[in-house]
Each structure stands twice: as C-alpha cells, then as structure tokens.
Residue frames as a rotation matrix with the C-alpha (Angstrom) as fourth column:
UNK 1
-0.617 0.773 0.144 29.98
-0.036 0.156 -0.987 51.11
-0.786 -0.615 -0.068 33.26
UNK 2
-0.639 0.519 0.568 27.09
0.769 0.400 0.499 49.84
0.031 0.755 -0.655 31.11
UNK 3
-0.847 0.421 -0.325 24.51
-0.356 -0.903 -0.241 52.42
-0.395 -0.088 0.915 29.95
UNK 4
-0.524 0.784 0.334 20.75
0.839 0.543 0.042 51.89
-0.148 0.302 -0.942 29.50
UNK 5
-0.886 0.464 -0.010 18.27
-0.434 -0.819 0.375 54.21
0.166 0.336 0.927 27.78
UNK 6
-0.678 0.735 0.030 14.75
0.685 0.645 -0.338 53.65
-0.268 -0.209 -0.941 29.06
UNK 7
-0.919 0.369 0.140 11.88
-0.245 -0.812 0.530 55.39
0.309 0.452 0.836 27.28
UNK 8
-0.476 0.873 -0.103 8.21
0.691 0.299 -0.658 55.85
-0.544 -0.384 -0.746 28.44
UNK 9
-0.538 0.437 0.721 5.29
0.568 -0.444 0.693 57.66
0.623 0.782 -0.009 26.88
UNK 10
-0.904 0.392 0.172 3.15
-0.424 -0.760 -0.493 60.53
-0.063 -0.518 0.853 28.02
UNK 11
-0.398 0.828 0.396 -0.47
0.217 0.504 -0.836 59.88
-0.891 -0.247 -0.380 28.68
UNK 12
-0.933 0.229 -0.277 -2.71
-0.326 -0.217 0.920 59.51
0.151 0.949 0.277 25.54
UNK 13
-0.565 0.781 -0.266 -6.38
0.333 0.511 0.792 58.83
0.755 0.359 -0.549 24.66
UNK 14
0.257 0.728 0.636 -7.66
-0.316 -0.559 0.767 60.98
0.913 -0.398 0.086 27.39
UNK 15
0.514 -0.143 -0.846 -5.78
0.693 0.651 0.311 59.21
0.506 -0.745 0.434 30.24
UNK 16
0.954 -0.106 0.281 -4.45
-0.245 -0.818 0.521 61.12
0.174 -0.566 -0.806 33.16
UNK 17
0.191 -0.924 0.332 -1.26
-0.742 0.085 0.664 58.93
-0.642 -0.373 -0.670 33.52
UNK 18
0.666 -0.099 -0.739 0.72
-0.517 0.653 -0.553 56.41
0.538 0.751 0.384 31.60
UNK 19
0.917 -0.296 0.266 2.34
-0.036 0.604 0.797 53.51
-0.396 -0.740 0.543 33.56
UNK 20
0.547 -0.778 0.309 5.28
0.768 0.320 -0.555 53.53
0.333 0.541 0.772 31.06
UNK 21
0.221 -0.493 0.841 6.38
-0.082 -0.869 -0.488 56.98
0.972 0.039 -0.232 32.04
UNK 22
0.694 0.151 0.704 6.02
-0.689 -0.144 0.710 56.30
0.209 -0.978 0.004 35.77
UNK 23
0.876 -0.427 0.223 7.98
0.338 0.875 0.347 53.00
-0.344 -0.228 0.911 35.58
UNK 24
0.514 -0.717 0.470 10.64
0.579 -0.114 -0.807 54.63
0.633 0.687 0.357 33.40
UNK 25
0.358 -0.297 0.885 11.30
-0.462 -0.880 -0.109 57.37
0.812 -0.370 -0.453 35.92
UNK 26
0.829 0.042 0.557 11.46
-0.533 0.357 0.767 55.00
-0.166 -0.933 0.319 38.81
UNK 27
0.818 -0.526 0.235 13.81
0.550 0.833 -0.050 52.61
-0.170 0.170 0.971 37.11
UNK 28
0.375 -0.748 0.548 16.21
0.350 -0.433 -0.831 55.34
0.858 0.503 0.100 36.02
UNK 29
0.483 -0.200 0.853 16.46
-0.757 -0.584 0.292 56.53
0.440 -0.787 -0.433 39.68
UNK 30
0.849 -0.049 0.526 17.31
-0.344 0.703 0.622 52.96
-0.401 -0.709 0.580 40.74
UNK 31
-0.085 -0.896 -0.436 20.18
-0.996 0.059 0.072 52.26
-0.038 0.441 -0.897 38.14
UNK 32
0.816 0.391 0.427 19.05
-0.434 0.901 0.005 48.68
-0.383 -0.189 0.904 37.51
UNK 33
0.831 -0.540 0.136 21.91
0.539 0.718 -0.441 46.22
0.140 0.440 0.887 37.02
UNK 34
0.269 -0.751 -0.603 24.25
0.589 -0.366 0.720 48.96
-0.762 -0.549 0.344 38.29
UNK 35
-0.239 -0.327 0.914 24.13
0.966 -0.171 0.191 50.69
0.094 0.929 0.357 34.92
UNK 36
-0.852 -0.058 -0.520 24.18
0.087 -0.996 -0.032 54.34
-0.516 -0.073 0.854 34.11
UNK 37
-0.411 0.828 0.380 20.62
0.891 0.453 -0.023 54.95
-0.192 0.329 -0.925 33.34
UNK 38
-0.946 0.191 -0.261 18.87
-0.244 -0.951 0.192 57.70
-0.212 0.245 0.946 31.30
UNK 39
-0.312 0.945 0.095 15.14
0.691 0.294 -0.660 58.23
-0.652 -0.141 -0.745 31.31
UNK 40
-0.988 0.062 -0.143 13.39
-0.144 -0.716 0.683 59.79
-0.060 0.696 0.716 28.27
UNK 41
-0.186 0.983 0.005 9.64
0.430 0.086 -0.899 60.50
-0.884 -0.165 -0.438 28.37
UNK 42
-0.948 -0.234 0.216 8.33
0.267 -0.214 0.940 60.74
-0.174 0.948 0.266 24.81
UNK 43
-0.426 0.841 -0.333 5.36
-0.736 -0.536 -0.414 62.30
-0.526 0.068 0.848 23.16
UNK 44
-0.216 0.437 0.873 2.77
0.381 0.861 -0.337 60.03
-0.899 0.260 -0.353 21.70
UNK 45
0.555 0.275 -0.785 3.40
-0.448 -0.696 -0.561 61.51
-0.701 0.663 -0.264 18.39
UNK 46
0.830 -0.188 0.526 4.32
0.493 0.690 -0.531 59.73
-0.263 0.699 0.665 15.06
UNK 47
0.475 -0.801 0.364 7.98
0.580 -0.026 -0.814 60.15
0.662 0.598 0.453 14.02
UNK 48
0.405 -0.348 0.845 8.71
-0.561 -0.825 -0.071 62.67
0.722 -0.446 -0.530 16.82
UNK 49
0.846 -0.054 0.530 9.05
-0.443 0.481 0.756 59.88
-0.296 -0.875 0.383 19.29
UNK 50
0.791 -0.559 0.248 11.58
0.611 0.711 -0.347 58.23
0.018 0.426 0.904 16.96
UNK 51
0.443 -0.590 0.675 13.56
0.203 -0.667 -0.717 61.35
0.873 0.454 -0.176 16.35
UNK 52
0.529 -0.153 0.835 13.91
-0.767 -0.506 0.394 62.05
0.362 -0.849 -0.385 20.07
UNK 53
0.868 -0.194 0.458 15.00
-0.163 0.759 0.630 58.58
-0.470 -0.621 0.627 20.86
UNK 54
0.641 -0.650 0.408 17.51
0.706 0.291 -0.646 58.35
0.301 0.702 0.645 17.98
UNK 55
0.405 -0.511 0.758 19.00
-0.227 -0.859 -0.459 61.74
0.886 0.014 -0.464 19.06
UNK 56
0.674 -0.255 0.693 19.51
-0.702 0.068 0.709 60.31
-0.228 -0.965 -0.133 22.68
UNK 57
0.860 -0.356 0.366 21.16
0.347 0.933 0.092 57.26
-0.375 0.048 0.926 21.19
UNK 58
0.507 -0.660 0.554 23.47
0.570 -0.225 -0.790 59.25
0.646 0.717 0.262 18.98
UNK 59
0.601 -0.247 0.760 24.28
-0.459 -0.885 0.076 61.68
0.654 -0.395 -0.645 21.73
UNK 60
-0.264 -0.625 0.734 25.46
-0.953 0.288 -0.098 59.08
-0.150 -0.725 -0.672 24.18
UNK 61
-0.051 0.315 -0.948 25.19
-0.590 0.756 0.283 55.51
0.806 0.573 0.148 22.77
UNK 62
0.254 0.250 0.934 23.80
-0.931 0.324 0.166 53.03
-0.262 -0.912 0.315 25.29
UNK 63
-0.896 -0.442 0.027 24.44
-0.427 0.878 0.215 49.33
-0.119 0.181 -0.976 25.54
UNK 64
-0.717 0.694 0.062 20.76
0.696 0.718 0.019 48.62
-0.031 0.057 -0.998 25.91
UNK 65
-0.824 0.553 0.126 17.58
-0.526 -0.828 0.193 50.51
0.211 0.093 0.973 24.97
UNK 66
-0.715 0.684 -0.145 14.33
0.686 0.648 -0.331 49.50
-0.132 -0.336 -0.932 26.69
UNK 67
-0.811 0.546 0.210 11.19
-0.386 -0.768 0.511 51.16
0.440 0.333 0.834 25.31
UNK 68
-0.840 0.515 -0.173 8.18
0.477 0.546 -0.689 50.97
-0.260 -0.661 -0.704 27.41
UNK 69
-0.751 0.660 0.010 4.50
-0.452 -0.525 0.722 51.48
0.482 0.538 0.692 26.59
UNK 70
-0.475 0.723 0.502 0.93
-0.604 0.147 -0.783 50.88
-0.640 -0.675 0.367 27.90
UNK 71
-0.866 0.265 -0.425 -0.77
-0.194 0.605 0.772 47.86
0.461 0.751 -0.472 26.59
UNK 72
-0.385 0.801 0.458 -4.43
-0.906 -0.234 -0.352 48.23
-0.174 -0.551 0.816 27.76
UNK 73
0.680 0.730 -0.073 -6.00
-0.731 0.682 0.011 44.83
0.058 0.046 0.997 28.49
UNK 74
-0.051 -0.772 -0.634 -2.73
-0.351 0.608 -0.712 42.96
0.935 0.186 -0.302 28.90
UNK 75
0.884 0.410 -0.226 -2.48
-0.009 0.497 0.868 40.50
0.468 -0.765 0.442 31.63
UNK 76
0.565 -0.800 -0.202 1.31
0.715 0.353 0.604 40.55
-0.412 -0.485 0.771 32.13
UNK 77
0.311 -0.621 -0.720 4.39
-0.491 -0.753 0.438 42.46
-0.814 0.217 -0.539 31.29
UNK 78
0.734 0.221 0.642 4.99
0.332 0.708 -0.623 41.53
-0.593 0.671 0.446 27.69
UNK 79
-0.280 -0.870 -0.406 8.38
-0.227 -0.351 0.908 41.97
-0.933 0.346 -0.099 25.88
UNK 80
0.736 0.610 -0.294 7.65
-0.403 0.046 -0.914 42.30
-0.544 0.791 0.280 22.14
UNK 81
0.211 -0.619 0.757 9.41
0.484 0.739 0.469 39.89
-0.849 0.268 0.455 19.73
UNK 82
-0.420 -0.250 0.873 8.87
0.907 -0.090 0.410 41.83
-0.024 0.964 0.265 16.53
UNK 83
-0.130 0.458 -0.879 8.03
0.071 -0.880 -0.469 45.25
-0.989 -0.123 0.081 15.14
UNK 84
-0.099 0.136 0.986 6.43
0.875 0.483 0.021 45.76
-0.474 0.865 -0.167 11.78
UNK 85
-0.916 -0.373 -0.145 6.63
0.279 -0.854 0.439 48.38
-0.288 0.361 0.887 9.16
UNK 86
-0.344 0.867 0.360 3.06
0.586 -0.101 0.804 49.54
0.733 0.488 -0.474 9.39
UNK 87
-0.966 0.246 -0.084 1.21
-0.125 -0.720 -0.683 52.50
-0.228 -0.649 0.726 10.84
UNK 88
-0.450 0.892 -0.049 -2.50
0.241 0.175 0.955 51.68
0.860 0.417 -0.294 11.08
UNK 89
-0.986 -0.098 0.134 -3.62
-0.087 -0.383 -0.920 53.87
0.142 -0.919 0.369 14.07
UNK 90
-0.377 0.871 -0.315 -6.96
0.899 0.426 0.101 52.90
0.222 -0.245 -0.944 15.89
UNK 91
0.751 0.572 -0.331 -7.16
0.637 -0.760 0.132 56.57
-0.176 -0.310 -0.934 16.94
UNK 92
0.641 -0.568 0.516 -5.16
0.023 -0.658 -0.753 59.75
0.767 0.494 -0.409 16.31
UNK 93
-0.156 -0.773 -0.615 -1.94
0.886 0.166 -0.434 60.29
0.437 -0.612 0.659 18.13
UNK 94
0.095 0.246 -0.965 -1.50
0.848 -0.528 -0.051 63.25
-0.521 -0.813 -0.258 20.43
UNK 95
-0.672 -0.325 -0.665 -0.77
-0.066 -0.868 0.492 65.57
-0.737 0.374 0.562 17.50
UNK 96
0.180 0.904 -0.388 -3.77
-0.566 -0.227 -0.793 64.42
-0.805 0.362 0.471 15.55
UNK 97
-0.554 -0.417 -0.720 -1.96
-0.828 0.366 0.425 62.10
0.086 0.832 -0.548 13.07
UNK 98
0.186 0.677 0.712 -4.22
-0.516 0.684 -0.516 59.22
-0.836 -0.271 0.477 12.09
UNK 99
-0.492 -0.402 -0.772 -2.33
-0.871 0.249 0.424 57.13
0.021 0.881 -0.472 9.34
UNK 100
0.514 0.661 0.547 -4.18
-0.510 0.748 -0.424 54.16
-0.690 -0.061 0.721 7.97
UNK 101
0.722 -0.228 0.653 -2.15
0.439 0.881 -0.177 51.27
-0.535 0.414 0.736 6.50
UNK 102
0.851 -0.525 0.013 0.97
-0.376 -0.627 -0.682 53.44
0.366 0.576 -0.731 5.82
UNK 103
0.438 -0.756 -0.485 4.55
0.667 0.636 -0.388 52.22
0.602 -0.154 0.784 6.08
UNK 104
0.824 -0.245 -0.510 6.65
0.340 -0.506 0.793 53.65
-0.452 -0.827 -0.333 8.81
UNK 105
-0.180 -0.868 -0.463 9.74
-0.379 -0.373 0.847 53.59
-0.908 0.328 -0.262 6.44
UNK 106
0.772 0.554 -0.313 8.75
-0.490 0.203 -0.848 53.50
-0.406 0.808 0.428 2.92
UNK 107
0.551 -0.544 -0.633 10.78
-0.521 0.368 -0.770 50.74
0.652 0.754 -0.080 1.23
UNK 108
-0.226 -0.676 0.702 12.03
-0.966 0.062 -0.252 49.50
0.127 -0.735 -0.666 4.55
UNK 109
-0.918 -0.064 -0.392 12.18
-0.024 0.994 -0.105 45.87
0.396 -0.087 -0.914 5.74
UNK 110
0.003 0.988 -0.153 8.67
0.003 0.153 0.988 44.37
1.000 -0.004 -0.002 6.56
UNK 111
0.934 0.329 0.137 9.76
-0.124 -0.062 0.990 43.90
0.334 -0.942 -0.017 10.18
UNK 112
-0.222 -0.969 0.110 12.68
-0.496 0.015 -0.868 43.80
0.839 -0.247 -0.484 12.67
UNK 113
0.499 0.290 -0.817 13.09
0.466 0.705 0.535 41.34
0.731 -0.647 0.217 15.48
UNK 114
0.900 -0.211 0.382 14.04
-0.423 -0.637 0.645 42.65
0.107 -0.742 -0.662 18.90
UNK 115
0.059 -0.953 -0.296 17.69
-0.160 0.284 -0.945 42.29
0.985 0.103 -0.136 20.00
UNK 116
-0.170 -0.076 0.982 16.73
-0.977 -0.118 -0.178 41.83
0.129 -0.990 -0.055 23.64
UNK 117
-0.893 -0.174 -0.416 16.80
-0.140 0.984 -0.111 38.36
0.429 -0.041 -0.903 25.11
UNK 118
-0.190 0.913 0.361 13.01
-0.853 -0.336 0.400 38.28
0.487 -0.232 0.842 25.55
UNK 119
0.434 0.446 -0.783 12.68
-0.011 0.871 0.490 34.58
0.901 -0.204 0.383 26.61
UNK 120
-0.420 -0.738 -0.528 15.45
0.635 0.177 -0.752 34.98
0.648 -0.651 0.395 29.13
UNK 121
-0.857 0.131 0.499 13.77
-0.317 -0.896 -0.310 38.25
0.407 -0.424 0.809 30.45
UNK 122
0.152 0.988 -0.011 10.37
-0.638 0.106 0.763 36.57
0.755 -0.109 0.647 30.79
UNK 123
0.195 -0.177 -0.965 11.96
0.520 0.853 -0.052 33.62
0.832 -0.492 0.258 32.69
UNK 124
-0.744 -0.621 -0.247 13.61
0.499 -0.271 -0.824 36.06
0.444 -0.736 0.511 35.18
UNK 125
-0.583 0.623 0.521 10.46
-0.664 -0.735 0.136 38.13
0.468 -0.266 0.843 35.67
UNK 126
0.428 0.786 -0.447 8.37
-0.338 0.598 0.727 34.98
0.838 -0.160 0.521 36.33
UNK 127
-0.067 -0.568 -0.820 11.06
0.637 0.608 -0.474 33.78
0.768 -0.554 0.321 38.77
UNK 128
-0.939 -0.270 0.212 10.72
0.067 -0.750 -0.658 37.06
0.337 -0.604 0.723 40.54
UNK 129
-0.541 0.811 -0.223 6.92
0.676 0.261 -0.689 36.50
-0.501 -0.523 -0.689 40.92
UNK 130
-0.357 0.409 -0.840 5.87
-0.479 -0.852 -0.212 38.96
-0.802 0.327 0.500 38.21
UNK 131
0.466 0.613 0.638 3.47
0.376 0.516 -0.770 37.87
-0.801 0.599 0.010 35.41
UNK 132
-0.149 -0.534 -0.832 5.33
-0.713 -0.526 0.464 38.06
-0.685 0.662 -0.302 32.06
UNK 133
0.428 0.226 0.875 4.98
0.449 0.787 -0.422 36.56
-0.784 0.574 0.236 28.69
UNK 134
-0.800 -0.599 -0.026 6.62
0.240 -0.359 0.902 37.06
-0.550 0.715 0.431 25.24
UNK 135
0.330 0.914 -0.235 4.37
0.059 -0.269 -0.961 38.87
-0.942 0.303 -0.143 22.86
UNK 136
-0.422 -0.395 0.816 4.34
0.775 0.310 0.550 38.43
-0.470 0.865 0.176 19.02
UNK 137
0.024 0.447 0.894 2.53
0.812 -0.531 0.243 41.60
0.584 0.720 -0.376 18.23
UNK 138
-0.738 -0.285 -0.612 3.19
0.611 -0.668 -0.425 45.20
-0.287 -0.688 0.667 19.27
UNK 139
0.287 0.888 -0.360 0.14
0.533 -0.461 -0.710 46.41
-0.796 0.012 -0.605 17.48
UNK 140
-0.087 -0.271 0.959 0.15
0.962 -0.273 0.010 49.16
0.259 0.923 0.285 14.76
UNK 141
0.918 0.369 0.146 -0.04
0.314 -0.900 0.301 52.27
0.243 -0.230 -0.942 16.94
UNK 142
0.684 -0.658 0.314 2.73
-0.595 -0.753 -0.283 54.55
0.423 0.007 -0.906 18.30
UNK 143
0.486 -0.539 0.688 4.43
-0.491 0.484 0.725 51.68
-0.723 -0.690 -0.029 20.36
UNK 144
0.551 -0.274 0.788 5.10
0.629 0.757 -0.177 49.62
-0.548 0.593 0.590 17.34
UNK 145
0.915 -0.131 0.381 6.03
0.207 -0.657 -0.725 52.73
0.345 0.742 -0.574 15.47
UNK 146
0.603 -0.727 0.327 8.69
-0.797 -0.556 0.236 53.72
0.010 -0.403 -0.915 17.84
UNK 147
0.457 -0.385 0.802 10.04
-0.207 0.830 0.517 50.18
-0.865 -0.403 0.300 18.04
UNK 148
0.686 -0.097 0.721 10.35
0.694 0.383 -0.609 49.74
-0.217 0.919 0.330 14.38
UNK 149
0.895 -0.300 0.329 11.94
-0.076 -0.831 -0.551 53.13
0.439 0.468 -0.767 13.91
UNK 150
0.472 -0.754 0.457 14.60
-0.800 -0.150 0.581 52.69
-0.369 -0.640 -0.674 16.62
UNK 151
0.298 -0.447 0.843 15.50
0.162 0.894 0.417 49.13
-0.941 0.013 0.339 15.42
UNK 152
0.811 -0.026 0.585 15.66
0.585 0.013 -0.811 50.39
0.013 1.000 0.026 11.84
UNK 153
0.848 -0.479 0.227 18.03
-0.478 -0.876 -0.064 53.14
0.229 -0.054 -0.972 12.93
UNK 154
0.346 -0.673 0.654 20.27
-0.607 0.371 0.703 50.69
-0.716 -0.640 -0.280 14.79
UNK 155
0.475 -0.196 0.858 20.38
0.540 0.835 -0.108 48.30
-0.695 0.514 0.502 11.81
UNK 156
0.892 -0.122 0.435 21.25
0.336 -0.466 -0.819 51.01
0.302 0.877 -0.374 9.38
UNK 157
0.548 -0.735 0.399 24.04
-0.774 -0.627 -0.091 52.40
0.317 -0.258 -0.913 11.61
UNK 158
0.420 -0.380 -0.824 25.12
0.162 0.925 -0.344 48.82
0.893 0.011 0.450 12.56
UNK 159
-0.063 -0.322 0.945 25.26
-0.827 -0.513 -0.230 49.90
0.559 -0.796 -0.234 16.15
UNK 160
-0.543 -0.187 -0.819 26.00
0.205 0.916 -0.345 47.11
0.814 -0.355 -0.459 18.76
UNK 161
-0.832 0.275 0.482 23.08
-0.554 -0.462 -0.693 48.06
0.032 -0.843 0.536 20.92
UNK 162
-0.793 0.589 -0.153 20.44
0.597 0.803 -0.004 45.71
0.120 -0.094 -0.988 22.25
UNK 163
-0.814 0.581 -0.020 16.94
-0.574 -0.808 -0.130 47.28
-0.092 -0.095 0.991 21.91
UNK 164
-0.720 0.674 -0.165 13.37
0.447 0.633 0.633 46.33
0.531 0.382 -0.757 22.16
UNK 165
-0.504 0.642 0.577 9.91
-0.577 -0.748 0.328 47.22
0.642 -0.168 0.748 23.32
UNK 166
-0.873 0.214 -0.438 7.96
0.450 0.701 -0.554 46.06
0.189 -0.681 -0.708 26.42
UNK 167
-0.234 0.852 0.469 4.26
-0.237 -0.518 0.822 46.62
0.943 0.082 0.323 27.01
UNK 168
-0.996 -0.088 -0.032 2.83
0.026 0.061 -0.998 47.12
0.090 -0.994 -0.058 30.43
UNK 169
-0.251 0.958 -0.140 -0.64
0.908 0.283 0.308 46.48
0.335 -0.050 -0.941 31.78
UNK 170
0.164 0.441 0.882 -2.87
-0.022 -0.892 0.451 49.35
0.986 -0.093 -0.136 32.94
UNK 171
-0.912 -0.389 0.129 -2.46
-0.092 -0.112 -0.989 50.53
0.400 -0.914 0.066 36.49
UNK 172
-0.602 0.714 -0.357 -5.35
0.798 0.554 -0.238 49.67
0.028 -0.429 -0.903 38.92
UNK 173
-0.349 0.467 -0.813 -6.46
0.326 -0.752 -0.572 53.09
-0.879 -0.465 0.110 39.25
UNK 174
-0.827 0.020 -0.562 -6.90
-0.506 -0.460 0.729 53.41
-0.244 0.888 0.391 35.47
UNK 175
-0.656 0.490 -0.574 -9.37
-0.211 0.611 0.763 50.66
0.724 0.622 -0.298 35.32
UNK 176
-0.950 0.271 0.153 -11.22
-0.116 0.149 -0.982 50.88
-0.289 -0.951 -0.110 38.70
UNK 177
-0.102 0.991 0.084 -14.69
-0.408 0.036 -0.912 49.42
-0.907 -0.127 0.401 38.37
UNK 178
0.404 0.236 -0.884 -13.98
-0.915 0.119 -0.386 47.95
0.014 0.964 0.264 34.85
UNK 179
0.782 -0.093 0.616 -13.33
-0.023 0.984 0.177 44.33
-0.622 -0.153 0.768 33.86
UNK 180
0.781 -0.618 -0.087 -9.82
-0.180 -0.089 -0.980 45.04
0.598 0.781 -0.181 32.51
UNK 181
0.566 -0.586 -0.581 -6.67
0.769 0.629 0.114 43.58
0.299 -0.511 0.806 33.81
UNK 182
0.722 -0.430 0.543 -4.21
-0.415 -0.896 -0.158 45.79
0.554 -0.111 -0.825 35.73
UNK 183
0.248 -0.786 -0.566 -0.87
0.801 0.495 -0.337 45.53
0.545 -0.370 0.752 37.63
UNK 184
0.876 -0.033 -0.481 0.54
0.331 -0.684 0.650 47.65
-0.350 -0.729 -0.588 40.49
UNK 185
0.800 -0.600 0.007 3.35
-0.453 -0.611 -0.649 49.98
0.394 0.516 -0.761 39.59
UNK 186
0.168 -0.789 0.592 5.64
-0.934 0.064 0.351 48.49
-0.315 -0.612 -0.726 42.14
UNK 187
0.432 0.012 0.902 5.09
0.124 0.990 -0.072 44.98
-0.893 0.143 0.426 40.54
UNK 188
0.978 -0.060 0.200 5.95
0.191 -0.124 -0.974 46.38
0.083 0.990 -0.110 37.16
UNK 189
0.599 -0.777 0.195 9.06
-0.767 -0.626 -0.139 48.00
0.230 -0.066 -0.971 38.43
UNK 190
0.170 -0.542 0.823 10.24
-0.605 0.602 0.521 44.74
-0.778 -0.586 -0.226 40.15
UNK 191
0.624 0.056 0.779 9.78
0.422 0.816 -0.396 42.82
-0.658 0.576 0.486 36.94
UNK 192
0.924 -0.311 0.222 11.45
0.067 -0.439 -0.896 45.40
0.375 0.843 -0.385 34.70
UNK 193
0.590 -0.694 0.412 14.28
-0.776 -0.346 0.527 45.63
-0.223 -0.631 -0.743 37.22
UNK 194
0.027 -0.518 0.855 15.32
-0.118 0.848 0.517 41.97
-0.993 -0.115 -0.038 36.67
UNK 195
0.745 0.245 0.620 14.49
0.540 0.324 -0.777 42.11
-0.391 0.914 0.109 32.97
UNK 196
0.877 -0.477 0.062 16.89
-0.382 -0.770 -0.512 44.96
0.292 0.425 -0.857 32.40
UNK 197
0.216 -0.859 0.465 19.63
-0.810 0.109 0.577 43.26
-0.546 -0.501 -0.672 34.41
UNK 198
0.358 -0.025 0.933 19.05
0.292 0.953 -0.087 40.17
-0.887 0.303 0.348 32.27
UNK 199
0.955 0.014 0.296 19.37
0.287 -0.292 -0.912 42.25
0.074 0.956 -0.283 29.05
UNK 200
0.645 -0.761 0.073 22.63
-0.764 -0.645 0.029 43.74
0.025 -0.075 -0.997 30.41
UNK 201
0.042 -0.600 0.799 24.05
-0.612 0.617 0.495 40.25
-0.790 -0.510 -0.341 31.30
UNK 202
0.796 0.370 0.479 22.99
0.009 0.784 -0.620 38.36
-0.605 0.498 0.621 28.19
UNK 203
-0.318 -0.942 -0.103 25.84
-0.296 -0.004 0.955 37.04
-0.901 0.334 -0.277 25.91
UNK 204
0.263 0.413 0.872 23.64
0.676 0.566 -0.472 36.16
-0.688 0.714 -0.130 22.92
UNK 205
-0.737 -0.548 0.395 24.80
0.653 -0.429 0.624 37.67
-0.173 0.718 0.675 19.56
UNK 206
-0.332 0.585 -0.740 23.09
-0.218 -0.811 -0.543 40.91
-0.918 -0.019 0.397 18.47
UNK 207
-0.330 0.274 0.903 20.80
0.862 0.479 0.169 40.36
-0.386 0.834 -0.394 15.51
UNK 208
-0.322 0.293 -0.900 20.10
-0.314 -0.930 -0.191 43.24
-0.893 0.221 0.391 12.98
C-alpha cells in the first residue's frame, strides 16, 4: 500500500485557524488514493518544522509528501514549482525568529524544484471544478523554508520520495468583510483529494 505524509501548519500571525491544518486532518481521515496516510501538524517555527517532518519521513518513509500552507490573498489552490534557499521573513515566526536575507542551508543549492507532478495535479483539480494554478514562488517565509528543507533532505539522502508544497487560500470566515479571496474548506479538500491521487499515480521520473 502506498503511503502519504500530509503536513499542515498551526495558526500564525494572530489567526485563530489555519486552513492547512484543517485540510490535512480531513484528508488523512479520508485516505486519498487509497493510501496509508499520516497527518502532521507543524509549528510555524524556523527549522523545527523541518526537523519534525524529516523525523516523520525517516521513521516511516512515505511515497509522497504533500506539505500544505496558507497563502493569504491567493485565488486558487497553488502547487509550488520551486523552493529557494532564503529566509526573509515579513514577520516573526511563532517562536519570534525574524531572519532577514539568510540562507536556510548555508552553502546549499540556490533552489530545489518540486518532485510532484504539479501541472497534472492542477489539471485534475480544475477538471474537478476547483480553482487551481501552478505557482512559481512560495515566498520567503516558513512555507518556503519547510519546502526547501524537506527537498534538501530528500536530495541528500537520495530518497525516491515525491514531495512538494501547496498553498491554500484563506477560509471565508478568516476574511469576512474584507476584499480578500477565499475558498470553502470542502472545496480545498475536494481539490487536494484528486491532486494527491494524481501524485500517487504519476509515472514521471523523480528529480533531485
């Protein structure tokens, strides 16, 4: 049986909820694609989020790692194509770390491309009636930090694991009365369900 590790983040920036955590928990209970699914809710804390994810990968190696995060202002579910070796936080993380123009891995590669089939995943989500688009920037906050750190670990260990990051829009209740895009949680889960099934079925070679 295939195994999937799905990560989400705790709330941050004063928010009461994080759609990434809610979606990850619901997806893990569903076992998308018929896979054995593990859900990991991470702290929005520099390096700690990488350490916890790497430990889960080493403890029971999955076939696919899908990392979820909130992308405020995004119009659609956006799988990220690339993670860059840069921390330049717009605000402190939940432990007060506020790095400015610092490498995540000193001396590491400038960037890693996702090993998820992002174009195919977007196509399947759109076919399911869910707004989706490929994104070429994961930002420079904790989402990008986690994505780079996990892809770096997989590359160093040469593990045949597909992995990548997906940003989710805000929930409607997070932006009520504001001119900020949002998406219902059930729509997010519907899109992610088919995206994960696509990642499990894809036969494209793994890039590291």
